[in-house]
Residue frames as qw, qx, qy, qz and C-alpha x, y, z in Angstrom:
[[0.001, -0.889, -0.458, -0.001, -0.01, 0.02, 0.00],
 [0.397, 0.556, -0.035, 0.730, 1.36, 3.40, -0.96],
 [0.333, -0.294, -0.478, 0.758, 2.33, 5.74, 1.88],
 [0.008, 0.888, 0.452, 0.079, -0.17, 8.52, 2.65],
 [0.286, 0.731, -0.102, 0.611, 1.05, 12.15, 2.44],
 [0.526, -0.787, 0.145, -0.287, 0.81, 12.40, 6.24],
 [0.908, -0.316, 0.182, 0.205, 3.26, 9.59, 6.62],
 [0.731, 0.433, 0.081, 0.521, 5.67, 10.94, 3.97],
 [0.025, 0.903, -0.068, 0.423, 6.18, 14.31, 5.66],
 [0.421, 0.264, -0.604, 0.623, 9.12, 14.93, 7.98],
 [0.580, -0.721, -0.235, -0.299, 8.15, 14.82, 11.63],
 [0.427, 0.262, -0.571, 0.650, 10.19, 15.98, 14.60],
 [0.445, -0.658, -0.585, 0.165, 8.73, 15.94, 18.16],
 [0.309, -0.715, -0.261, 0.570, 8.23, 19.40, 19.72],
 [0.115, -0.265, 0.338, 0.896, 8.64, 21.28, 16.45],
 [0.408, 0.535, 0.717, -0.181, 4.93, 21.45, 15.55],
 [0.318, 0.806, -0.009, -0.499, 5.15, 24.53, 13.34],
 [0.077, 0.519, -0.738, -0.425, 7.86, 22.90, 11.22],
 [0.318, 0.130, 0.939, 0.010, 5.94, 19.58, 11.15],
 [0.441, 0.685, 0.482, -0.322, 2.89, 21.39, 9.79],
 [0.223, 0.757, -0.353, -0.502, 5.03, 23.25, 7.22],
 [0.091, -0.303, 0.904, 0.288, 6.43, 19.96, 5.99],
 [0.355, 0.341, 0.862, -0.124, 3.02, 18.36, 5.96],
 [0.405, 0.763, 0.215, -0.455, 1.34, 21.20, 4.00],
 [0.145, 0.629, -0.592, -0.482, 4.20, 21.07, 1.45],
 [0.178, -0.060, 0.972, 0.138, 3.62, 17.31, 1.06],
 [0.392, 0.515, 0.684, -0.337, -0.14, 17.83, 0.65],
 [0.273, 0.617, -0.203, -0.710, 0.27, 20.14, -2.35],
 [0.458, 0.354, -0.639, -0.506, -1.19, 18.38, -5.34],
 [0.185, -0.031, 0.960, -0.208, -2.44, 15.41, -3.33],
 [0.365, -0.230, -0.681, -0.592, -5.55, 13.69, -4.83],
 [0.394, -0.439, -0.780, 0.208, -6.80, 13.01, -1.29],
 [0.223, -0.658, -0.369, 0.618, -6.75, 16.60, 0.05],
 [0.336, 0.738, 0.293, 0.506, -7.69, 19.94, -1.48],
 [0.035, -0.832, 0.129, -0.538, -7.61, 23.25, 0.38],
 [0.755, -0.254, -0.456, 0.397, -5.33, 23.24, 3.38],
 [0.164, -0.881, 0.076, -0.437, -4.53, 25.61, 6.28],
 [0.474, 0.086, -0.639, 0.600, -2.13, 26.02, 9.16],
 [0.473, -0.752, -0.257, -0.381, -3.95, 26.68, 12.44],
 [0.297, 0.331, -0.566, 0.694, -2.05, 28.19, 15.36],
 [0.611, -0.614, -0.476, -0.153, -3.44, 27.40, 18.78],
 [0.384, 0.034, -0.469, 0.795, -2.67, 29.66, 21.74],
 [0.198, -0.857, -0.473, -0.058, -4.24, 32.57, 23.72],
 [0.032, 0.929, -0.112, 0.352, -3.38, 35.95, 25.13],
 [0.516, -0.739, 0.417, -0.117, -1.49, 34.44, 28.08],
 [0.513, 0.492, -0.699, -0.078, 0.11, 31.65, 26.02],
 [0.246, -0.155, 0.893, -0.343, -1.30, 28.99, 28.30],
 [0.677, 0.121, -0.310, -0.657, -3.63, 26.86, 26.14],
 [0.542, -0.181, 0.779, -0.259, -5.05, 23.56, 27.47],
 [0.640, 0.305, -0.530, -0.466, -5.19, 20.66, 25.02],
 [0.773, -0.200, 0.535, -0.277, -6.32, 17.14, 25.70],
 [0.930, 0.249, 0.269, 0.027, -5.37, 13.81, 24.09],
 [0.275, 0.871, -0.407, -0.027, -1.74, 14.87, 23.52],
 [0.901, 0.181, -0.344, 0.192, 1.03, 12.40, 22.87],
 [0.357, 0.467, -0.470, 0.658, 3.43, 14.46, 25.00],
 [0.548, -0.630, 0.072, -0.546, 1.20, 14.40, 28.06],
 [0.225, 0.258, -0.849, 0.402, 2.49, 12.89, 31.31],
 [0.524, -0.061, 0.427, -0.735, -1.12, 12.58, 32.56],
 [0.229, 0.054, 0.971, 0.029, -3.10, 9.41, 32.48],
 [0.113, -0.381, -0.715, -0.575, -6.44, 8.66, 30.70],
 [0.257, -0.678, -0.648, 0.233, -8.35, 9.71, 33.82],
 [0.154, -0.662, -0.049, 0.732, -6.94, 13.23, 33.27],
 [0.574, 0.765, 0.235, -0.172, -7.56, 13.15, 29.55],
 [0.748, 0.053, 0.238, 0.617, -3.85, 13.14, 28.59],
 [0.140, 0.973, 0.177, 0.053, -3.77, 16.90, 28.81],
 [0.597, -0.028, -0.001, 0.802, -0.90, 19.37, 28.21],
 [0.020, 0.942, 0.171, -0.289, -0.81, 23.17, 28.75],
 [0.682, 0.246, 0.255, 0.640, 1.10, 24.46, 25.77],
 [0.082, -0.535, 0.001, 0.841, 2.36, 28.00, 25.12],
 [0.550, 0.478, -0.201, -0.654, 1.26, 27.26, 21.57],
 [0.609, 0.050, 0.779, 0.140, 0.51, 24.40, 19.22],
 [0.370, 0.458, -0.382, -0.712, 0.11, 24.22, 15.44],
 [0.609, 0.191, 0.769, -0.035, -2.02, 21.79, 13.42],
 [0.070, 0.101, -0.609, -0.784, -3.01, 21.39, 9.79],
 [0.539, 0.414, 0.546, -0.490, -6.58, 21.51, 8.56],
 [0.051, 0.204, -0.698, -0.685, -7.57, 20.25, 5.11],
 [0.757, 0.234, 0.070, -0.606, -10.54, 19.36, 3.00],
 [0.323, -0.231, 0.909, 0.129, -10.43, 15.59, 2.48],
 [0.606, 0.226, -0.396, -0.651, -11.99, 14.07, -0.64],
 [0.825, -0.095, 0.472, -0.295, -13.86, 10.84, -0.13],
 [0.908, 0.196, 0.345, 0.134, -11.89, 8.05, -1.75],
 [0.412, -0.422, 0.384, 0.711, -9.35, 10.48, -3.12],
 [0.424, 0.568, 0.608, 0.358, -11.66, 11.38, -6.00],
 [0.179, 0.260, 0.144, 0.938, -11.76, 14.81, -7.67],
 [0.140, 0.179, 0.456, -0.860, -13.95, 17.42, -5.96],
 [0.523, 0.122, -0.229, -0.812, -16.67, 17.33, -8.62],
 [0.595, -0.019, -0.773, -0.221, -17.08, 13.52, -8.10],
 [0.587, -0.334, -0.688, 0.265, -16.98, 13.10, -4.32],
 [0.312, -0.905, -0.128, -0.262, -17.99, 15.22, -1.36],
 [0.443, 0.414, -0.510, 0.611, -15.38, 16.63, 0.98],
 [0.622, -0.717, -0.314, 0.020, -15.08, 16.79, 4.79],
 [0.019, 0.853, -0.363, 0.375, -13.01, 19.03, 7.03],
 [0.914, -0.225, -0.263, 0.210, -10.22, 17.10, 8.85],
 [0.251, -0.894, 0.364, -0.065, -7.48, 18.00, 11.30],
 [0.875, 0.262, -0.319, 0.253, -4.03, 16.58, 10.78],
 [0.299, -0.804, 0.397, -0.327, -2.08, 16.51, 14.06],
 [0.765, 0.215, -0.590, 0.145, 0.67, 13.97, 14.49],
 [0.094, 0.309, -0.660, 0.679, 1.00, 14.99, 18.12],
 [0.653, -0.199, 0.135, -0.718, -2.55, 13.86, 18.93],
 [0.288, -0.116, 0.934, -0.176, -3.54, 10.55, 20.46],
 [0.642, 0.410, 0.365, -0.535, -6.69, 10.64, 18.34],
 [0.753, 0.317, 0.491, 0.304, -4.89, 9.76, 15.14],
 [0.371, -0.189, 0.297, 0.859, -3.09, 11.61, 12.37],
 [0.188, -0.183, -0.453, -0.852, -6.27, 12.49, 10.38],
 [0.011, -0.391, -0.814, 0.430, -9.41, 13.22, 12.43],
 [0.019, 0.704, 0.543, 0.457, -12.75, 14.82, 11.50],
 [0.073, 0.477, -0.169, 0.859, -12.88, 18.42, 12.63],
 [0.601, -0.551, -0.076, -0.573, -15.82, 18.07, 15.01],
 [0.920, -0.257, -0.270, 0.121, -14.34, 15.02, 16.75],
 [0.593, 0.224, -0.275, 0.723, -10.97, 16.70, 17.09],
 [0.105, -0.538, 0.107, -0.829, -12.40, 19.91, 18.58],
 [0.729, -0.518, -0.156, -0.420, -14.66, 18.09, 20.99],
 [0.921, -0.282, -0.171, 0.207, -11.96, 15.84, 22.41],
 [0.617, 0.230, -0.171, 0.733, -8.91, 18.18, 22.19],
 [0.023, 0.368, -0.130, 0.921, -10.32, 21.55, 23.37],
 [0.242, -0.401, -0.836, 0.284, -13.26, 20.25, 25.51],
 [0.135, -0.351, -0.116, -0.919, -15.55, 23.20, 24.94],
 [0.612, -0.529, -0.520, -0.275, -18.11, 21.41, 27.18],
 [0.643, -0.369, -0.435, 0.510, -15.87, 21.74, 30.22],
 [0.189, 0.045, -0.033, 0.980, -15.39, 25.45, 29.61],
 [0.351, -0.415, -0.434, -0.719, -19.09, 25.90, 29.00],
 [0.689, -0.524, -0.493, -0.090, -19.93, 24.19, 32.32],
 [0.222, -0.878, 0.251, -0.342, -17.41, 26.25, 34.24],
 [0.950, -0.263, 0.002, 0.171, -15.20, 23.25, 35.09],
 [0.713, 0.079, 0.072, 0.693, -12.06, 24.77, 33.52],
 [0.192, -0.671, -0.067, 0.713, -10.58, 28.31, 33.91],
 [0.525, 0.817, 0.218, -0.095, -11.46, 30.58, 30.98],
 [0.033, -0.859, 0.441, 0.260, -7.78, 31.66, 30.83],
 [0.461, -0.270, 0.813, 0.233, -6.92, 28.17, 29.50],
 [0.660, 0.601, 0.411, -0.187, -9.35, 28.41, 26.54],
 [0.543, -0.049, 0.508, 0.667, -7.67, 28.22, 23.17],
 [0.396, 0.770, 0.008, -0.501, -7.84, 30.83, 20.42],
 [0.753, 0.177, 0.537, 0.337, -6.94, 30.09, 16.82],
 [0.146, 0.700, -0.301, -0.631, -5.14, 31.83, 14.00],
 [0.787, 0.345, 0.507, 0.068, -6.13, 30.29, 10.66],
 [0.008, -0.684, 0.442, 0.581, -3.61, 30.82, 7.86],
 [0.836, 0.488, -0.059, -0.244, -4.12, 29.57, 4.27],
 [0.907, -0.158, 0.266, 0.287, -1.63, 26.84, 3.49],
 [0.641, 0.555, 0.123, 0.515, -0.06, 28.63, 0.52],
 [0.075, -0.909, 0.142, -0.384, 0.46, 31.81, 2.56],
 [0.731, -0.622, 0.282, 0.010, 2.07, 29.85, 5.37],
 [0.878, 0.083, 0.245, 0.402, 4.45, 28.02, 3.01],
 [0.473, 0.677, 0.082, 0.558, 5.53, 31.27, 1.41],
 [0.143, -0.841, 0.069, -0.518, 5.64, 33.49, 4.55],
 [0.799, -0.600, 0.022, -0.013, 6.86, 31.38, 7.45],
 [0.497, 0.596, -0.507, 0.375, 10.46, 31.57, 8.70],
 [0.760, -0.639, 0.068, -0.091, 12.11, 29.98, 11.71],
 [0.381, 0.645, -0.608, 0.263, 15.75, 30.00, 12.77],
 [0.787, -0.279, -0.547, 0.060, 14.78, 27.81, 15.74],
 [0.181, 0.415, -0.442, 0.774, 16.11, 30.40, 18.21],
 [0.613, -0.432, 0.092, -0.655, 12.99, 29.90, 20.38],
 [0.964, -0.159, -0.198, -0.077, 14.23, 26.36, 21.03],
 [0.472, 0.494, -0.530, 0.502, 17.67, 27.30, 22.30],
 [0.640, -0.479, -0.500, 0.334, 18.49, 26.47, 25.90],
 [0.144, -0.976, -0.016, -0.166, 18.60, 29.73, 27.92],
 [0.418, 0.649, -0.502, 0.390, 22.18, 30.82, 28.61],
 [0.375, -0.545, 0.566, -0.492, 21.93, 30.34, 32.39],
 [0.931, -0.050, 0.259, -0.251, 20.51, 26.84, 31.98],
 [0.834, 0.478, -0.239, 0.139, 23.14, 25.95, 29.40],
 [0.133, 0.683, -0.574, 0.432, 25.89, 27.16, 31.73],
 [0.642, -0.400, 0.507, -0.413, 24.55, 25.04, 34.61],
 [0.960, 0.131, 0.207, -0.134, 24.46, 21.97, 32.36],
 [0.515, 0.745, -0.421, 0.052, 27.91, 22.53, 30.83],
 [0.918, -0.150, -0.244, 0.276, 30.65, 20.01, 31.72],
 [0.494, -0.788, 0.124, 0.346, 33.56, 21.07, 33.90],
 [0.356, 0.846, -0.370, -0.144, 36.50, 22.69, 32.00],
 [0.940, 0.178, -0.196, 0.217, 39.20, 20.34, 30.80],
 [0.580, -0.737, 0.201, 0.281, 42.48, 20.31, 32.72],
 [0.745, 0.177, 0.329, 0.553, 44.39, 19.94, 29.48],
 [0.097, -0.713, 0.103, 0.687, 46.26, 23.03, 28.29],
 [0.714, 0.654, 0.252, 0.000, 45.55, 23.80, 24.62],
 [0.645, -0.024, 0.263, 0.717, 48.46, 24.20, 22.30],
 [0.038, -0.561, -0.008, 0.827, 49.12, 27.76, 21.22],
 [0.144, 0.182, -0.602, -0.764, 48.34, 26.94, 17.58],
 [0.027, 0.367, 0.930, 0.004, 45.01, 25.29, 18.39],
 [0.194, -0.298, -0.228, -0.906, 42.17, 27.49, 17.09],
 [0.314, 0.088, 0.634, -0.701, 39.29, 28.08, 19.50],
 [0.041, -0.310, -0.888, -0.336, 36.18, 26.10, 18.54],
 [0.350, -0.263, -0.051, -0.898, 32.94, 28.07, 18.40],
 [0.336, 0.022, 0.776, -0.534, 30.42, 27.03, 20.98],
 [0.148, -0.228, -0.865, -0.422, 27.77, 24.71, 19.62],
 [0.470, -0.275, 0.044, -0.838, 24.14, 25.88, 20.29],
 [0.007, 0.067, 0.954, -0.291, 22.27, 23.83, 22.76],
 [0.438, -0.222, -0.409, -0.770, 18.62, 23.13, 22.04],
 [0.572, -0.207, 0.480, -0.633, 15.77, 22.19, 24.34],
 [0.857, 0.159, 0.468, -0.146, 14.91, 19.28, 21.98],
 [0.522, -0.119, 0.630, 0.563, 16.76, 17.69, 19.07],
 [0.313, 0.556, -0.107, -0.762, 16.35, 19.76, 15.95],
 [0.845, 0.440, 0.223, -0.206, 14.88, 18.52, 12.64],
 [0.703, -0.195, 0.488, 0.480, 17.35, 16.92, 10.16],
 [0.462, 0.608, 0.399, 0.508, 16.99, 19.68, 7.57],
 [0.279, 0.154, -0.102, 0.942, 17.98, 23.38, 7.39],
 [0.097, 0.449, 0.492, -0.739, 15.90, 26.02, 9.07],
 [0.314, 0.623, 0.676, 0.234, 12.78, 27.00, 7.11],
 [0.022, -0.486, 0.014, 0.874, 12.51, 30.29, 5.26],
 [0.508, 0.619, 0.599, 0.004, 9.61, 30.74, 2.81],
 [0.487, 0.383, 0.335, 0.710, 10.08, 32.77, -0.35],
 [0.098, -0.865, -0.241, -0.430, 8.12, 35.76, 0.85],
 [0.637, -0.750, 0.000, 0.176, 9.90, 35.78, 4.24],
 [0.727, -0.107, 0.242, 0.634, 13.24, 35.61, 2.43],
 [0.307, 0.624, 0.313, 0.647, 12.33, 38.48, 0.20],
 [0.314, -0.897, -0.101, -0.294, 11.65, 40.54, 3.38],
 [0.299, 0.568, -0.593, 0.486, 14.92, 39.51, 4.92],
 [0.689, -0.466, 0.259, -0.491, 13.12, 37.63, 7.73],
 [0.385, 0.298, -0.869, 0.087, 14.67, 34.62, 9.39],
 [0.197, -0.265, -0.879, 0.344, 12.28, 34.15, 12.31],
 [0.294, -0.209, -0.103, -0.927, 8.71, 35.45, 12.40],
 [0.359, -0.312, -0.880, 0.002, 6.83, 32.85, 14.47],
 [0.200, -0.494, -0.583, 0.613, 6.01, 35.23, 17.28],
 [0.024, 0.354, -0.024, -0.935, 5.57, 38.44, 15.33],
 [0.359, 0.153, -0.479, -0.786, 3.41, 37.24, 12.44],
 [0.535, -0.113, -0.778, -0.309, 1.66, 34.07, 13.57],
 [0.449, -0.312, -0.775, 0.318, 1.20, 33.89, 17.35],
 [0.142, -0.025, 0.220, -0.965, -0.49, 37.24, 18.07],
 [0.109, -0.383, -0.913, -0.087, -3.89, 36.08, 19.30],
 [0.100, 0.341, 0.323, -0.877, -5.53, 39.44, 19.85],
 [0.251, 0.639, 0.709, 0.160, -9.01, 40.11, 18.53],
 [0.105, 0.576, 0.195, 0.787, -10.13, 43.52, 17.22],
 [0.455, -0.777, -0.097, -0.424, -10.41, 45.86, 20.18],
 [0.851, -0.487, -0.011, 0.194, -7.63, 44.15, 22.13],
 [0.617, 0.585, -0.154, 0.504, -4.70, 46.15, 20.65],
 [0.249, -0.831, 0.276, -0.414, -4.19, 48.15, 23.84],
 [0.848, -0.436, 0.297, -0.042, -3.36, 44.97, 25.77],
 [0.897, 0.283, 0.106, 0.324, -1.10, 43.85, 22.99],
 [0.299, 0.818, -0.177, 0.458, 0.69, 47.13, 22.88],
 [0.517, -0.755, 0.326, -0.238, 1.53, 46.77, 26.57],
 [0.882, -0.208, 0.388, 0.166, 3.41, 43.56, 25.65],
 [0.207, -0.574, 0.506, 0.609, 5.39, 45.26, 22.89],
 [0.488, 0.321, 0.761, 0.283, 3.22, 44.05, 20.04],
 [0.049, 0.131, -0.294, -0.945, 2.43, 46.20, 17.00],
 [0.644, 0.265, 0.185, -0.694, -0.98, 46.49, 15.36],
 [0.845, 0.182, 0.492, -0.106, -2.40, 43.84, 13.06],
 [0.519, 0.780, -0.282, -0.208, -0.39, 44.94, 10.05],
 [0.231, 0.583, -0.779, 0.017, 1.89, 42.17, 8.88],
 [0.523, -0.107, 0.786, -0.314, -0.02, 39.37, 10.68],
 [0.313, 0.097, -0.786, -0.524, -1.14, 36.46, 8.53],
 [0.285, -0.308, -0.904, -0.078, -4.54, 34.85, 8.64],
 [0.432, -0.528, -0.149, -0.715, -7.47, 35.46, 10.93],
 [0.022, 0.150, -0.814, 0.561, -7.92, 35.02, 14.70],
 [0.585, -0.392, -0.553, -0.444, -10.91, 33.06, 15.99],
 [0.355, -0.591, 0.356, -0.630, -12.08, 33.46, 19.54],
 [0.553, -0.262, 0.711, -0.347, -12.89, 29.85, 20.42],
 [0.312, -0.004, 0.933, 0.178, -13.88, 26.33, 19.41],
 [0.450, 0.628, 0.583, -0.251, -17.34, 27.33, 18.14],
 [0.287, 0.833, -0.192, -0.433, -15.81, 29.89, 15.80],
 [0.161, -0.437, 0.826, 0.317, -13.33, 27.28, 14.62],
 [0.411, 0.266, 0.872, -0.004, -16.18, 24.86, 13.74],
 [0.388, 0.782, 0.416, -0.257, -18.09, 27.58, 11.94],
 [0.131, -0.620, 0.429, 0.643, -15.10, 28.79, 9.85],
 [0.759, 0.568, 0.070, -0.311, -15.81, 28.66, 6.06],
 [0.547, -0.402, 0.642, 0.356, -13.04, 26.27, 5.10]]
């Protein structure tokens, strides 16, 4: 059986934005999927609660939850049987290889089990943990995203604490000093850092925070300004306030 596009895409744990980038690139031209999107998940406080996560240290009685600063998934229109759009109907699916629900899950099932809007509605969970979403068309994301992975570097103080003790050997005078190798929180993907064509044209090497993870809605710019954020100019996609808005989005 031929590998599905989801299986063919590069995957590296804890690099969700790059995983989605690789996945959307693989989906281009696929007979199984048509329109695709990158969906950034976070909130104003960057404490978003997601359930059914592979990275969770909680058991099934706790719903395998994780509180992420952000997460990224792909959303696509899946054609029944891989047939052209005019032949078969389509359904909206979420592609999240970090989910315990499976790599390709119907949108409503994914939202219900991952974001648990019922628990927020019933007042069981704190509203500050509710996710917001920035929906970015796949083509825009592929052209505009850039990451130099600097957000995954070990903080200098932590790196110093973890560094081995200095060697007692005395270097020879003609031995050139070796540049320090960057230390990352998690092993990096096996390919060069990503820089889309539009990002490269702008001279950008890292725009994850500035262009994709601003979760303010219209009218919330004052709060954003207090955190050093500019206005909405230069942001990609559209911010949705919650799970209901995500389900109602015109994919």
